[in-house]
N, C-alpha and C positions, 0 to 999 in steps of 0.2 A: 395182533393188537394186543395181546397180554402184554406181551414185553414191552410197548411203549409206553402202557399206564404205569407199568413198575418203572420204567426208566424216568417217568414222569415225577413219580411220587418220591423217589430218590433223589432227583435233581432239586424237588421243591423242599425235601428236608435239609439238603445240603445248604439251601439258599436261606430257609429258617434259621439255622445254626449258624450261618455268617451273619444274618441279620441280627441275631440275639447277641454274638461277640462285640459286634461293630457297636451296637446299642449301650452295652455294657463298657464298654473303654471308653463311650463319650460320657458316660454318666460317672464311671470312676474317676476320669480325669477332672470333670467338672464340678462333682459334688463330694467325690472322695470314696474310697473303696467301703468303710465301715458304714458312710451315711446312707449310700445307696442301697435300695430294696430292689428284691427281685421282682416285686410287682409293678415298680418304676420301670424296669429293664422290659417286662411284658408288655405294658404299657407304651413304651416306646417302640417296641415292634409292631404294635397292633396285635397281639396275641392275649390268649387267657393264660394265667398264672399256670395253670394243671398243663398248657401247651408248651411252657417254657420248660416244666419239671421233667416234661417227656424227654427234651431234649438233653438238659442239664439238670442232674438230681438234687445240686446244692448250689451256692453261691461259691463254694470253692471248686467244686468240680467244673464251672464255668470258669474262673480264674485260672484254673491249671490250662484248661483248652485254649486261653487266650496267650498264656506265657510259656507254655511247651515249645511252640514251634522256634521262640528266640533262643530259647536253653538247648532245645535239640541241635540248633546251628553252633552255638556256640560250643557244646559237647564235642559235635564233629569235627569243627575247625581244631580244637584241644588234641584230639586222638590224630587229626593228619599232620602235624605240625613237627612230631617227633620224626617223620620220615623226610622233612625239606631240609635242606643247608641253610643255617641262618646266614646268607651272604646278603647283601644291600638286596639283589633281586629276588630271594626268598623273602626277605622282609618286607618288601613292598609288596609281593603277592598276599602273603598273611594280613598284613594291614587293609589291604583291599577287601580280601574276601570278608574279613571283620566288619568294615565300614558297610558294605554292600548288606552284609546281616541286619545292620543296626538300621538302615534306611529301609530294609525290606519290612520290619518289624516295629518300625518307628513308633506307631501308636501303643502296642503294647509296651516298647520302652518307654513312652513317654508317660503313661500309665504307672511303671513302676517307679519312674524316679518321681513323680509327682506324690505317690502314696507308699514311699518305700517302708517306712516303720511295719504299716499294717500289712503291707503285702508280705513282707519277710516274715513276719510274725503267722500270717495266714499258711505261707508255704515254706515253712522251717525246715520240711522234709528235702525242700528241692534247694534250698538256698545253700547248702554247700557245693552245688552241680555250678552255681556261679561264680562263688570264691575259687573254687579246684580249677574250673575252666579259665579264668583270669590269670590264676597263679600260673599255671603253666603256659600259657600264652606271654605274661611278662617275662618269666625266667627264660623263654625261647627267645623272645626278642633281645633280652640283655646280654645274650650268648654265653658260651661256655666259661665258666669260672670267671662270673662277673663282680666288677667292683659295685660298691654302694650307689656310686654314680651312674653307671650303666644301669642298675634295676631301676634307680628314681625316672631315668630318663624314659626306659621301656614302659612302666605306670604311667607316665606323662603322656606319651605318645597314644594309649590305650583311651585315657581320659579325653584326651582332644577328639578321639572318635566319636566317644559318646555324646558329643554336642550335636550330633545327627538325631539325635531322638528329641530335640529339643527346636531343631534348624528351622521349623515352620514358624516358631514362636519369635525366633531373633532374625530371619530373613525370610520372608513369607512369600517373595518372589524368586527364592533362588531355587531352580529345578535341581532334582536328584543328582544330575551329572555335574552341577556346580558345587554343591555340598561335598559329594564324593570327592572331587578334584582338589577342593581348598583342604578338606580336613586332612587328605591323605598327603597332602605336601606340608602340611604343619605337622602333622604326626612323625614323616619321613625327617623331619627338620628336626623334630625335639629328638630324636635316635641318634644326631650327628654328633662325633665325641668330641667333648670337650676336656677339659682338665681332669681326667680320670685319676 
């Protein structure tokens, strides 16, 4: 019986943390990161401010908890990509993994897009992770000894995939499968050789 109560407490704690993150994302998107107070986040969840502090000691720690899963996925993909061959099949697999991460973390990504400057300032130590991972992926997509045209095409392909972050706003009725297939096809088309 003691284990059951411990498991319920752990589950309730996880649920509360998730509810706090979800409410924070909604408020950060709607009002802005800097303009949203932790009191507003606590009120949106229906908990006291001290309860919120029990889970997240500061607004920065809450922001990091929201953003880290996306950054972790980007970091992991940047590390994995070096083991893959940059052929058509490899590029498609990498782009598909990338867009699936964008879709999976769409709320956090949309929050970052809408609050880019304040969030980059708040996460200054995390920002190089984003830049470095993007650079690794872009260079890999461009292939060995890339021309400037191939580098630009690789950058364009990655930007196309980030449209997934605001896809709910653009096409509310599009399911994740439609978003993935459409943007993946567009990104692959952007990589097609032109006049290098």
